[in-house]
C-alpha positions in Angstrom: 100.0 154.1 57.3 101.7 150.9 56.4 105.2 150.3 55.2 107.0 147.7 53.2 110.6 146.9 53.8 110.1 143.7 52.1 106.8 144.9 52.8 106.6 145.4 56.5 103.7 146.5 58.6 103.7 147.5 62.3 102.1 144.2 63.3 104.6 141.4 63.4 104.1 137.9 62.0 102.8 135.4 64.5 105.4 132.6 64.8 104.2 129.5 63.0 105.4 125.9 63.1 106.7 125.1 59.7 105.9 121.7 58.2 109.0 119.7 57.3 106.9 117.0 55.6 107.3 118.3 52.0 110.0 115.6 51.3 109.9 116.3 47.5 111.8 119.6 48.0 114.9 117.6 48.9 115.5 116.6 45.3 116.0 119.3 42.6 117.7 119.5 39.3 119.3 122.9 38.7 120.2 122.0 35.1 116.6 122.8 33.9 115.6 126.4 34.5 113.8 127.8 31.4 110.2 128.9 32.0 108.3 131.4 29.8 105.1 133.3 29.6 103.1 134.8 26.8 103.2 138.6 26.8 100.3 141.1 26.5 100.3 144.1 24.1 102.3 146.1 26.7 105.0 143.4 27.1 103.6 142.2 30.5 103.8 138.5 31.2 100.4 136.7 31.3 99.4 134.1 33.8 98.6 130.5 32.8 95.6 129.0 34.5 95.4 125.2 33.9 92.9 123.8 36.3 90.8 124.6 39.4 91.6 123.1 42.7 89.8 119.9 43.7 90.7 120.5 47.4 92.1 123.9 48.2 93.6 122.6 51.4 95.9 120.3 49.4 97.4 123.2 47.4 100.8 124.7 48.0 103.0 127.4 46.3 106.5 127.2 44.8 108.2 130.6 43.9 111.1 130.6 41.5 113.6 133.5 41.6 115.0 132.3 38.2 114.1 134.6 35.4 111.3 134.9 34.4 110.4 134.8 38.0 107.1 133.1 38.7 104.7 131.7 41.4 103.3 128.2 40.7 100.3 126.7 42.5 100.3 122.9 42.8 97.8 120.4 44.3 98.5 117.0 45.7 96.0 114.6 44.1 96.6 111.1 45.3 100.1 110.1 44.3 100.3 112.9 41.8 101.3 116.6 42.2 99.6 118.7 39.5 100.3 122.2 38.3 97.1 124.3 38.5 98.3 127.8 37.7 101.5 129.8 37.0 101.7 133.6 37.7 104.5 135.9 36.6 106.1 137.4 39.7 108.5 140.2 40.8 110.9 139.5 43.6 113.5 141.7 45.4 115.9 144.0 43.6 119.0 142.2 45.1 119.9 138.6 44.7 120.6 136.0 47.5 119.2 135.0 50.8 117.7 137.8 53.0 119.9 138.5 56.0 118.7 141.8 57.5 115.8 144.2 57.2 116.4 146.7 54.4 118.8 144.5 52.3 116.2 144.4 49.5 116.4 140.6 49.2 113.6 138.0 49.1 114.0 135.2 51.7 114.5 131.6 50.5 113.0 128.6 52.3 114.9 125.9 50.4 116.6 123.6 51.5 114.8 124.1 54.9 111.1 123.7 55.6 108.6 125.8 53.6 107.2 129.1 54.8 103.4 129.4 55.3 100.7 132.0 54.9 99.7 133.2 58.4 97.3 136.0 57.3 95.4 137.2 54.3 94.6 140.9 54.7 92.7 143.4 52.6 95.4 145.7 51.4 93.4 147.8 49.0 94.0 151.0 51.0 97.6 150.3 52.0 100.2 152.9 50.9 104.0 152.9 50.7 106.7 155.5 50.0 109.3 153.9 47.8 111.6 156.9 48.2 111.5 157.6 44.4 109.7 160.9 44.5 106.2 159.5 44.0 105.4 159.9 47.7 103.1 157.6 49.6 101.0 155.7 47.0 98.9 152.5 46.8 101.2 149.6 46.3 99.8 146.3 47.4 96.8 145.5 45.2 93.7 144.1 46.9 95.3 141.3 49.0 98.4 140.9 51.2 99.3 137.3 52.1 101.6 137.5 55.0 104.3 134.8 55.3 105.8 133.3 58.4 109.5 133.8 57.8 111.8 133.0 60.7 113.8 136.0 61.7 111.9 138.5 59.5 108.6 140.2 59.6 106.5 142.0 56.9 107.3 139.5 54.1 104.3 138.6 51.9 102.7 138.0 48.5 100.7 141.0 47.2 99.7 143.0 44.2 101.7 145.5 42.2 99.6 148.7 42.2 101.7 151.5 40.6 104.5 149.0 39.9 103.0 146.9 37.1 106.0 147.5 34.9 108.3 145.7 37.4 106.7 142.4 36.3 108.6 142.8 33.0 112.0 142.3 34.6 110.9 140.3 37.6 113.1 142.4 40.0 112.1 145.5 41.9 110.5 144.8 45.3 112.1 145.4 48.7 111.7 141.7 49.6 108.1 140.7 49.0 106.7 138.8 46.1 104.6 141.0 43.7 101.9 139.7 41.4 99.8 141.7 39.0 96.8 143.2 40.8 94.4 140.9 38.8 96.6 137.9 39.6 96.6 138.4 43.4 92.8 138.5 43.2 92.8 135.3 41.2 95.2 133.6 43.5 93.0 134.6 46.5 89.7 133.6 45.0 90.8 130.2 43.7 93.7 128.7 45.7 95.1 130.6 48.7 94.3 130.0 52.3 95.7 130.6 55.7 98.2 127.8 56.5 99.1 127.3 52.8 102.8 126.2 52.4 105.1 128.4 50.3 108.5 127.2 49.0 110.8 129.9 47.8 113.8 128.6 45.8 117.2 130.2 45.4 118.4 131.8 42.1 120.6 128.8 41.4 117.9 126.2 41.4 115.6 125.0 38.7 112.3 123.1 39.0 112.0 120.6 41.8 111.6 116.9 41.0 107.8 116.9 41.3 107.6 120.1 39.2 109.3 118.5 36.3 106.8 115.6 36.5 103.9 118.0 36.7 105.2 119.8 33.6 105.5 116.6 31.7 101.8 115.8 32.4 100.5 119.0 31.0 98.6 119.0 27.7 100.8 120.2 24.8 99.1 123.6 24.7 99.9 124.2 28.4 103.5 123.1 28.3 106.3 125.6 28.8 106.8 127.4 25.5 110.1 127.9 23.6 111.3 131.5 23.6 110.7 133.4 20.4 111.3 137.1 19.6 107.6 137.8 20.2 107.5 136.3 23.7 111.1 136.4 24.9 111.0 138.0 28.4 113.1 141.1 29.1 116.3 140.3 31.0 116.7 141.7 34.5 119.1 144.7 34.6 121.8 142.9 36.5 121.9 140.0 34.0 125.0 139.5 32.0 124.3 139.2 28.2 126.7 139.8 25.4 126.8 139.1 21.7 129.3 136.3 22.2 127.2 134.6 24.9 125.9 131.2 23.9 122.1 130.8 24.0 121.1 128.3 26.6 119.1 125.3 25.5 115.4 125.7 26.1 113.4 123.8 28.8 112.0 121.4 26.3 115.4 120.8 24.6 117.0 120.0 28.0 114.1 117.8 29.0 114.2 115.8 25.8 118.0 115.5 26.1 117.6 114.2 29.6 115.0 111.7 28.6 117.1 110.5 25.7 120.0 109.9 27.9 117.9 107.6 30.1 116.6 105.6 27.2 118.1 102.1 27.0 120.6 101.8 24.2 119.6 99.1 21.7 122.1 96.2 21.4 124.6 96.6 18.7 124.9 93.5 16.4 128.5 92.4 16.3 130.1 92.5 12.8 130.4 89.1 11.4 133.8 88.4 9.9 133.9 85.3 7.7 136.6 82.9 8.9 135.3 79.6 7.5 136.1 77.9 4.2 133.6 77.8 1.3 133.4 74.0 1.5 134.5 71.1 3.8 135.5 67.5 2.8 134.0 64.8 4.9 136.5 62.1 6.0 134.0 60.0 7.9 130.6 60.5 9.4 129.1 59.8 12.8 125.6 61.0 13.0 124.1 62.6 16.1 120.4 63.2 16.5 120.5 65.6 19.4 122.8 67.5 21.8 123.1 64.5 24.2 126.3 62.5 23.3 124.3 59.3 23.7 121.7 60.2 21.1 123.0 58.4 18.1 121.0 57.0 15.2 120.4 57.0 11.5 119.6 60.3 9.7 116.6 59.6 7.4 114.6 61.6 5.0 110.9 62.1 5.1 110.3 58.7 3.4 112.4 56.8 5.9 115.4 56.4 3.6 118.8 56.6 5.3 120.8 59.7 4.4 124.6 59.6 4.8 127.2 61.6 3.0 129.9 59.6 1.4 133.4 59.7 2.9 135.4 62.2 0.9 132.3 64.1 -0.1 132.6 67.9 -0.3 129.8 69.9 1.4 129.2 73.6 1.2 130.2 75.5 4.4 127.8 78.2 5.6 129.4 79.2 8.9 131.0 78.0 12.1 130.1 77.5 15.8 132.8 76.7 18.4 134.8 73.7 17.2 132.4 72.9 14.3 131.9 74.1 10.7 128.2 74.4 9.6 127.6 72.6 6.3 124.5 71.9 4.2 123.6 68.3 3.3 120.3 67.5 1.5 118.9 70.8 2.5 119.8 70.3 6.2 122.3 72.1 8.4 124.9 69.7 9.8 128.1 70.1 11.9 131.6 68.9 11.0 134.3 68.8 13.6 137.0 71.2 12.5 139.9 69.1 13.6 138.8 65.6 12.5 136.3 66.6 9.8 133.8 64.3 11.4 130.2 65.1 10.4 127.9 65.4 13.3 124.1 66.2 13.3 123.3 68.4 16.2 120.3 70.8 15.5 118.6 70.0 12.2 117.6 73.1 10.3 115.9 72.7 7.0 117.2 75.2 4.4 114.9 74.1 1.6 
Protein backbone atom coordinates (compact mmCIF):
# COMPACT_ATOMS: atom_id res chain seq x y z
CA UNK A 1 0.00 0.00 0.00
CA UNK A 2 1.37 3.34 -0.96
CA UNK A 3 -0.03 6.76 -0.30
CA UNK A 4 0.41 10.12 -1.90
CA UNK A 5 -0.01 13.23 0.14
CA UNK A 6 1.80 15.07 -2.51
CA UNK A 7 2.40 11.63 -3.16
CA UNK A 8 4.01 10.20 -0.12
CA UNK A 9 5.25 6.70 0.53
CA UNK A 10 6.41 5.12 3.80
CA UNK A 11 10.06 5.37 2.75
CA UNK A 12 11.38 8.89 3.21
CA UNK A 13 13.57 10.75 0.80
CA UNK A 14 17.27 10.43 1.37
CA UNK A 15 18.69 13.89 2.06
CA UNK A 16 20.64 15.13 -0.98
CA UNK A 17 23.02 17.99 -1.41
CA UNK A 18 21.41 20.37 -3.85
CA UNK A 19 23.58 21.97 -6.49
CA UNK A 20 23.60 25.79 -6.32
CA UNK A 21 25.57 26.14 -9.54
CA UNK A 22 22.60 26.74 -11.84
CA UNK A 23 23.29 30.46 -11.98
CA UNK A 24 20.85 31.04 -14.83
CA UNK A 25 17.87 30.70 -12.49
CA UNK A 26 18.81 34.00 -10.84
CA UNK A 27 17.50 35.98 -13.81
CA UNK A 28 13.87 35.67 -14.82
CA UNK A 29 11.37 37.81 -16.67
CA UNK A 30 7.87 37.36 -15.23
CA UNK A 31 6.37 39.51 -18.00
CA UNK A 32 6.39 36.64 -20.50
CA UNK A 33 4.22 33.71 -19.41
CA UNK A 34 2.23 32.34 -22.37
CA UNK A 35 2.95 28.73 -23.37
CA UNK A 36 0.52 26.57 -25.32
CA UNK A 37 0.08 22.99 -26.50
CA UNK A 38 -1.86 21.30 -29.26
CA UNK A 39 -4.85 19.34 -27.99
CA UNK A 40 -5.90 15.82 -28.93
CA UNK A 41 -9.47 14.86 -29.88
CA UNK A 42 -10.40 14.66 -26.19
CA UNK A 43 -8.97 18.08 -25.39
CA UNK A 44 -5.89 16.69 -23.63
CA UNK A 45 -2.65 18.67 -24.22
CA UNK A 46 -0.05 16.90 -26.37
CA UNK A 47 3.67 16.92 -25.60
CA UNK A 48 6.22 18.48 -27.94
CA UNK A 49 9.37 16.44 -28.53
CA UNK A 50 12.03 18.50 -30.27
CA UNK A 51 15.32 16.60 -30.05
CA UNK A 52 16.99 13.64 -28.34
CA UNK A 53 19.62 14.24 -25.69
CA UNK A 54 23.25 14.23 -26.74
CA UNK A 55 24.37 13.61 -23.15
CA UNK A 56 21.60 12.68 -20.74
CA UNK A 57 23.76 13.69 -17.76
CA UNK A 58 23.68 17.30 -18.98
CA UNK A 59 19.88 17.47 -19.00
CA UNK A 60 17.75 19.16 -16.37
CA UNK A 61 14.06 19.96 -15.81
CA UNK A 62 12.14 23.21 -15.36
CA UNK A 63 8.51 22.96 -14.17
CA UNK A 64 6.16 25.91 -14.63
CA UNK A 65 3.08 26.34 -12.42
CA UNK A 66 1.79 29.01 -14.82
CA UNK A 67 -1.17 27.79 -16.88
CA UNK A 68 -0.89 25.77 -19.02
CA UNK A 69 1.36 24.02 -16.51
CA UNK A 70 4.27 22.20 -18.14
CA UNK A 71 7.52 20.33 -17.59
CA UNK A 72 10.38 21.25 -19.91
CA UNK A 73 13.57 19.26 -20.44
CA UNK A 74 16.71 21.22 -21.33
CA UNK A 75 20.25 20.16 -22.17
CA UNK A 76 23.42 22.19 -21.75
CA UNK A 77 25.36 21.92 -25.01
CA UNK A 78 28.56 23.96 -24.83
CA UNK A 79 27.56 27.57 -24.21
CA UNK A 80 23.95 26.93 -25.26
CA UNK A 81 20.99 25.58 -23.33
CA UNK A 82 18.56 23.86 -25.69
CA UNK A 83 14.92 22.82 -25.19
CA UNK A 84 14.53 19.10 -25.93
CA UNK A 85 10.95 18.36 -24.91
CA UNK A 86 7.91 19.93 -23.30
CA UNK A 87 5.27 17.90 -21.47
CA UNK A 88 1.86 19.10 -20.25
CA UNK A 89 1.74 18.75 -16.47
CA UNK A 90 -0.69 18.84 -13.57
CA UNK A 91 0.41 20.36 -10.26
CA UNK A 92 -1.30 20.68 -6.87
CA UNK A 93 -4.87 21.88 -6.35
CA UNK A 94 -3.83 24.87 -4.26
CA UNK A 95 -1.45 27.65 -5.23
CA UNK A 96 1.67 28.84 -3.45
CA UNK A 97 4.69 27.34 -1.73
CA UNK A 98 4.22 24.07 0.12
CA UNK A 99 4.35 24.57 3.88
CA UNK A 100 3.06 21.43 5.56
CA UNK A 101 2.01 17.92 4.64
CA UNK A 102 -1.57 17.81 3.38
CA UNK A 103 -1.82 21.47 2.26
CA UNK A 104 -2.23 20.31 -1.36
CA UNK A 105 0.52 22.60 -2.67
CA UNK A 106 3.44 21.84 -4.98
CA UNK A 107 6.83 22.90 -3.54
CA UNK A 108 8.87 25.57 -5.34
CA UNK A 109 12.66 25.55 -5.57
CA UNK A 110 13.07 29.06 -7.00
CA UNK A 111 14.86 31.27 -6.00
CA UNK A 112 16.87 28.70 -4.05
CA UNK A 113 18.88 25.77 -5.41
CA UNK A 114 17.07 23.23 -7.59
CA UNK A 115 15.64 19.97 -6.30
CA UNK A 116 17.02 16.69 -7.64
CA UNK A 117 15.74 13.22 -8.53
CA UNK A 118 16.90 10.78 -5.84
CA UNK A 119 15.03 7.65 -6.98
CA UNK A 120 13.26 6.37 -10.07
CA UNK A 121 10.84 3.66 -8.96
CA UNK A 122 8.51 1.29 -10.80
CA UNK A 123 5.09 2.54 -9.68
CA UNK A 124 2.93 0.48 -12.03
CA UNK A 125 1.31 -1.37 -9.11
CA UNK A 126 1.05 1.59 -6.73
CA UNK A 127 -2.43 2.58 -5.54
CA UNK A 128 -3.90 5.62 -3.81
CA UNK A 129 -7.22 6.55 -2.26
CA UNK A 130 -8.08 10.13 -3.19
CA UNK A 131 -11.05 10.21 -0.83
CA UNK A 132 -13.47 10.81 -3.68
CA UNK A 133 -15.36 7.55 -3.47
CA UNK A 134 -13.26 5.67 -6.04
CA UNK A 135 -11.38 3.79 -3.34
CA UNK A 136 -7.77 2.65 -3.66
CA UNK A 137 -6.95 2.79 -7.36
CA UNK A 138 -3.80 2.82 -9.59
CA UNK A 139 -2.66 6.44 -9.73
CA UNK A 140 1.01 6.83 -10.65
CA UNK A 141 1.57 5.49 -14.14
CA UNK A 142 4.65 3.36 -14.71
CA UNK A 143 7.31 5.51 -13.01
CA UNK A 144 7.67 7.59 -9.85
CA UNK A 145 10.65 9.99 -9.90
CA UNK A 146 11.18 10.93 -6.27
CA UNK A 147 12.47 14.44 -5.55
CA UNK A 148 14.69 15.58 -2.71
CA UNK A 149 12.67 18.47 -1.26
CA UNK A 150 14.01 19.91 2.00
CA UNK A 151 11.40 19.57 4.75
CA UNK A 152 9.05 17.34 2.74
CA UNK A 153 8.93 13.69 1.73
CA UNK A 154 6.93 11.87 -0.90
CA UNK A 155 7.08 14.56 -3.59
CA UNK A 156 7.75 13.30 -7.09
CA UNK A 157 7.00 13.30 -10.80
CA UNK A 158 4.72 10.48 -11.93
CA UNK A 159 1.96 9.42 -14.31
CA UNK A 160 -1.75 10.18 -14.16
CA UNK A 161 -3.49 6.80 -14.19
CA UNK A 162 -7.23 7.34 -13.57
CA UNK A 163 -6.60 11.11 -13.50
CA UNK A 164 -5.88 11.84 -17.15
CA UNK A 165 -8.56 14.55 -17.29
CA UNK A 166 -6.65 16.63 -14.71
CA UNK A 167 -4.11 17.48 -17.42
CA UNK A 168 -6.79 19.66 -19.07
CA UNK A 169 -6.79 22.18 -16.22
CA UNK A 170 -3.28 21.60 -14.89
CA UNK A 171 -4.46 21.51 -11.26
CA UNK A 172 -5.60 18.53 -9.19
CA UNK A 173 -2.74 16.71 -7.47
CA UNK A 174 -1.99 16.71 -3.74
CA UNK A 175 1.50 18.14 -4.29
CA UNK A 176 3.24 15.98 -6.89
CA UNK A 177 3.69 16.72 -10.57
CA UNK A 178 1.56 14.53 -12.83
CA UNK A 179 2.33 13.74 -16.46
CA UNK A 180 0.31 11.64 -18.85
CA UNK A 181 1.11 7.94 -18.45
CA UNK A 182 2.71 7.82 -21.90
CA UNK A 183 4.71 10.96 -21.13
CA UNK A 184 6.23 9.69 -17.88
CA UNK A 185 7.44 6.66 -19.86
CA UNK A 186 8.86 8.92 -22.58
CA UNK A 187 10.61 11.11 -19.99
CA UNK A 188 12.06 8.03 -18.29
CA UNK A 189 13.24 6.38 -21.49
CA UNK A 190 14.83 9.45 -23.05
CA UNK A 191 15.96 12.01 -20.48
CA UNK A 192 15.53 11.28 -16.76
CA UNK A 193 18.25 9.95 -14.45
CA UNK A 194 19.00 9.82 -10.74
CA UNK A 195 20.69 13.08 -9.79
CA UNK A 196 18.87 15.11 -12.46
CA UNK A 197 18.22 18.71 -11.34
CA UNK A 198 14.61 19.92 -11.18
CA UNK A 199 13.67 23.60 -10.95
CA UNK A 200 10.07 24.34 -9.92
CA UNK A 201 9.00 27.95 -10.47
CA UNK A 202 6.33 29.88 -8.55
CA UNK A 203 3.05 30.88 -10.20
CA UNK A 204 4.16 34.50 -10.59
CA UNK A 205 7.22 33.75 -12.74
CA UNK A 206 7.48 33.34 -16.47
CA UNK A 207 10.30 31.66 -18.41
CA UNK A 208 13.85 31.99 -17.10
CA UNK A 209 16.43 33.87 -19.13
CA UNK A 210 17.94 30.77 -20.75
CA UNK A 211 14.44 29.44 -21.51
CA UNK A 212 13.61 32.51 -23.58
CA UNK A 213 16.86 32.10 -25.51
CA UNK A 214 16.09 28.41 -26.08
CA UNK A 215 12.61 29.27 -27.37
CA UNK A 216 14.05 31.83 -29.79
CA UNK A 217 16.35 29.18 -31.26
CA UNK A 218 13.56 26.70 -32.01
CA UNK A 219 12.54 26.09 -35.63
CA UNK A 220 9.38 28.01 -36.52
CA UNK A 221 7.21 24.89 -36.43
CA UNK A 222 8.39 24.12 -32.88
CA UNK A 223 7.95 27.64 -31.50
CA UNK A 224 5.20 28.35 -28.93
CA UNK A 225 1.94 28.71 -30.79
CA UNK A 226 -0.58 31.51 -30.54
CA UNK A 227 -3.77 30.53 -28.77
CA UNK A 228 -6.73 29.88 -31.09
CA UNK A 229 -10.25 28.62 -30.31
CA UNK A 230 -9.12 25.14 -31.40
CA UNK A 231 -6.11 24.85 -29.12
CA UNK A 232 -6.83 27.34 -26.33
CA UNK A 233 -6.34 25.44 -23.03
CA UNK A 234 -9.09 25.25 -20.43
CA UNK A 235 -8.61 27.72 -17.60
CA UNK A 236 -8.09 26.29 -14.10
CA UNK A 237 -11.22 26.46 -11.93
CA UNK A 238 -9.78 29.10 -9.60
CA UNK A 239 -8.82 31.43 -12.46
CA UNK A 240 -10.65 34.74 -12.72
CA UNK A 241 -12.03 35.39 -16.22
CA UNK A 242 -14.81 37.78 -17.11
CA UNK A 243 -16.23 39.19 -20.34
CA UNK A 244 -14.67 42.52 -19.51
CA UNK A 245 -11.22 41.06 -18.92
CA UNK A 246 -8.63 42.22 -21.41
CA UNK A 247 -6.90 39.42 -23.34
CA UNK A 248 -3.20 39.22 -22.49
CA UNK A 249 -0.75 39.58 -25.38
CA UNK A 250 0.55 36.23 -26.58
CA UNK A 251 4.06 34.96 -25.95
CA UNK A 252 5.22 35.86 -29.46
CA UNK A 253 3.60 39.31 -29.29
CA UNK A 254 5.36 40.07 -26.01
CA UNK A 255 8.65 38.69 -27.30
CA UNK A 256 8.50 40.77 -30.50
CA UNK A 257 7.59 43.88 -28.49
CA UNK A 258 10.53 43.31 -26.15
CA UNK A 259 12.95 42.84 -29.07
CA UNK A 260 11.57 45.93 -30.80
CA UNK A 261 12.14 47.99 -27.65
CA UNK A 262 15.79 46.97 -27.65
CA UNK A 263 16.39 47.82 -31.31
CA UNK A 264 18.47 50.97 -31.86
CA UNK A 265 16.37 53.92 -32.92
CA UNK A 266 17.49 55.29 -36.31
CA UNK A 267 18.72 58.88 -36.16
CA UNK A 268 16.13 61.45 -37.08
CA UNK A 269 17.28 63.91 -39.70
CA UNK A 270 16.75 67.44 -38.39
CA UNK A 271 14.33 69.56 -40.35
CA UNK A 272 16.20 72.09 -42.47
CA UNK A 273 14.77 75.58 -42.17
CA UNK A 274 15.95 77.98 -44.88
CA UNK A 275 17.53 81.08 -43.28
CA UNK A 276 19.83 82.22 -46.08
CA UNK A 277 19.14 84.65 -48.94
CA UNK A 278 18.63 83.57 -52.53
CA UNK A 279 21.79 85.45 -53.65
CA UNK A 280 24.80 87.25 -52.18
CA UNK A 281 26.68 90.26 -53.60
CA UNK A 282 30.49 89.98 -53.44
CA UNK A 283 32.22 93.09 -52.12
CA UNK A 284 35.74 91.74 -52.55
CA UNK A 285 37.34 88.38 -52.85
CA UNK A 286 40.11 86.62 -51.04
CA UNK A 287 40.59 83.09 -52.28
CA UNK A 288 41.47 80.22 -49.96
CA UNK A 289 42.55 76.84 -51.33
CA UNK A 290 42.12 74.83 -48.13
CA UNK A 291 41.07 74.92 -44.48
CA UNK A 292 44.50 76.16 -43.32
CA UNK A 293 44.50 80.01 -43.07
CA UNK A 294 47.91 80.09 -44.76
CA UNK A 295 46.75 78.20 -47.85
CA UNK A 296 46.13 81.08 -50.23
CA UNK A 297 46.46 81.04 -53.98
CA UNK A 298 44.76 81.55 -57.31
CA UNK A 299 41.59 79.62 -58.09
CA UNK A 300 42.01 78.29 -61.66
CA UNK A 301 39.86 76.31 -64.03
CA UNK A 302 40.89 73.02 -65.63
CA UNK A 303 42.86 74.90 -68.34
CA UNK A 304 44.86 76.92 -65.82
CA UNK A 305 42.92 80.16 -66.37
CA UNK A 306 42.46 82.21 -63.20
CA UNK A 307 38.84 82.41 -62.04
CA UNK A 308 37.82 85.33 -59.87
CA UNK A 309 34.37 86.81 -59.31
CA UNK A 310 34.13 90.51 -59.96
CA UNK A 311 33.63 92.82 -57.00
CA UNK A 312 29.92 93.54 -56.77
CA UNK A 313 29.05 90.35 -58.64
CA UNK A 314 25.89 88.61 -57.41
CA UNK A 315 26.19 84.86 -56.83
CA UNK A 316 23.36 82.37 -56.10
CA UNK A 317 23.25 81.26 -52.46
CA UNK A 318 22.59 77.55 -51.80
CA UNK A 319 22.98 77.36 -48.03
CA UNK A 320 25.01 78.37 -45.01
CA UNK A 321 27.54 76.95 -42.60
CA UNK A 322 28.56 78.79 -39.44
CA UNK A 323 29.67 82.33 -40.32
CA UNK A 324 29.56 81.66 -44.07
CA UNK A 325 27.03 81.61 -46.91
CA UNK A 326 27.50 78.87 -49.52
CA UNK A 327 27.41 80.23 -53.07
CA UNK A 328 27.94 78.82 -56.56
CA UNK A 329 30.63 80.24 -58.82
CA UNK A 330 31.49 78.61 -62.17
CA UNK A 331 29.92 75.36 -60.99
CA UNK A 332 31.90 75.31 -57.74
CA UNK A 333 30.75 75.74 -54.15
CA UNK A 334 32.45 78.70 -52.46
CA UNK A 335 32.04 80.41 -49.10
CA UNK A 336 31.31 84.09 -48.43
CA UNK A 337 31.77 85.64 -45.01
CA UNK A 338 28.30 86.74 -43.82
CA UNK A 339 29.52 89.88 -42.10
CA UNK A 340 32.06 91.18 -44.65
CA UNK A 341 30.77 89.51 -47.82
CA UNK A 342 34.30 88.30 -48.51
CA UNK A 343 34.43 85.31 -50.83
CA UNK A 344 36.54 82.42 -49.49
CA UNK A 345 37.26 79.06 -51.08
CA UNK A 346 37.30 76.33 -48.46
CA UNK A 347 36.16 72.93 -49.77
CA UNK A 348 35.67 72.92 -53.53
CA UNK A 349 32.59 70.94 -54.62
CA UNK A 350 31.82 70.68 -58.31
CA UNK A 351 28.09 71.15 -58.97
CA UNK A 352 28.24 70.68 -62.73
